[in-house]
N, C-alpha and C positions, 0 to 999 in steps of 0.2 A: 430714355432708351433702356431697355432691360438688357442685362448681360447674363447668359446662361452659360454654365460650365459643364462640360461633359468629358468623361475619360477618353483619352485618345491612345492610339497605339504607342508602344515603347515608353510608357509611363509619362507621357507629356499631357498637358491639359489643353483642350481645345476651347477657344472662346467663341461663343455664337452670339453675335450682336443682332438685335432686332427689336421689334415691338410686339411681343405676344399680348393679346388683348385680355386674356384670361390668366389668373394666377396658376399657370401650369408649368411643370418642369418637363424637360425633354425625356425624363425617365418614365413618366406616366401622365397621360392626358387627364385632365378633369373634364368630364363630359357632363354639361348641364342637362337638365330634363328636356329642355327645348334647345336643340343644337342650333348654334348660330354660325354665321360664316367664319367668324374668327375662331370659334371653337372647333370647327371642322378643320381649318388650317392648322391649329395647334395639334389636333389629333393626328393629321397626316405627318406633320413634322415629328411628332413623338413616335409614331409608328416606324418611320424611316430611321430614326436615330436608334431606336430600341433593337431593330433588326439588322442594321447595316453599318453602325459606327464601328464595330469590331473589324469590319472589312475595309476600313479607311475612309468612309464617307463622313463629311462634315455638313451639318444642316444648319442653314440660315433661314430666318423669316423676314418678310417685309424688306426686301432688297431692291433698291433703285437700280434699273438696268436699262439705259437707253431710252428711246422714244417709242410710242405705240404707232400703229399704222395711221393714226390721225394726228400725229405730232405731239401728243401729250407725253409727259414724263411717265415712264413705266415703273410700276411697283410690282415685283414678283412675290407672290405669297410665300413659296417655299423654294429656296435655291440650294441645291445639293452639289457639293464639290468633292472630288477625290484629289487632294493635294499632290500625291505622288506623280500622277500623270496629267493633272489639270483638266481632266474630263469633268463635265458638269451637266446638270439638267435643271431647267426651270419648271416649277409645278404651280399652276394656277388652280385654286381650290374652289369648287361650287358645290353647296349643299342646298337642297331645296325640298322641304317637307310639305309645302302647301303650294297650291297654284299661285303664280305671281309673276312679276316682271323679269325675273332672272332668265326666263325662256328667250326673251328679246335680245339678251346680252350674249347668248351662246355663239351665234354665228360670228359675231365680232371677236369674242374671245378666241375662238379656233383660228380665225384669220390672223389675229395678232400673234398667236403662238407660232404660226407657220412662218411669220415674218422675222422671228427671233434669229440671232446669229449663233445661238446655242440650241441644242435639242430642248424641246418643251413638250409638256403634256398637261391636259386639263383633267385633274382628278375630280370626280363627281360622285354624289351619293344623295339619297333622300327619295321620297315617294311622290313628290310634287311636281314632277316634270310632265309636260304635256306629251302626248304620244308622238307627235311629230319631232320634237326636240330630242326626246329619248331615243328614237330611232336614229337621229343624226349623230347623237353622242355615240351610240353602240357601233355605228358604222364608220366613225372617224378613227384614223390611225393616230390621231393626236389626243384622243380621250381615253381615259381608263377609269372604269368604275372601281371605287375602293372605299370600303367601310370597315376598318379594323375594329375588333373588339377592344374597347378602351380599358377593360379590366386586365387583359393579358397582353395586348398588342402583338399577339402571334400571327404569323403568316397563315392564311386560310383561303378558302375559295372566294371570300369576299375582298381579298387583297391581291389575288393573283394577277389581275390586269396590270396593276401598278408594278408588281413584282417583275413581270415579264418586261416592262418598259425599263426598269432599272437594270435587269439582266442584259438587255440589248445595249445600253449605253456603257455600262461598266464591266460587262463580261462575266456576270455572276451566274453563269449557266448551271454550275454545280449546285446552287441554292434552289433553282426552280425545276430542274429536271429530275424526276424520281429515278433512283438507282434501280429499282425494280423493273423499269422499262428499258434499261440498257440491253442492247442487242448482244447475245452470246452465241458465237458460232458453234455449230455442232460439227463434230468430226464425221466425216463421211466414211462408210464401210469400205 
């Protein structure tokens, strides 16, 4: 089991226990030429850590959390907690760059997320989704397309769906609402 250390608020060190499959740190993801499921999980964990750790979020990978809807032990890909108020979100990560069997797993994954006792989301990316499954993902309130730029890990149009989910769970509206769109009352003559 790997132990990753990340800076935490108030000069404390946060220990993140998990099993990252790739030799990546949470500061910057290593993106292989052919993205794997574990590589995508590590990219999502790195992205959240990079953008939200300063706001009190702690990121864990490969967390055992209860049972699935069919009674198996559940393993959450990315689990994000804010210790101050104990709010959390479970994130399942699915990357599909070529047609394959992951399509068959999506309805089950969404049903399983819906059955969690904590908020959950399925983060997905890749070009290998069938049209039907992609439509289901785009229409689901439990799914968020997210493909961060691994070289910068900055928020972008490619991450905004997951950013909005994190804003809804943790109240980070100031991070996702553009200041330029704020209503300014005009004085009446």
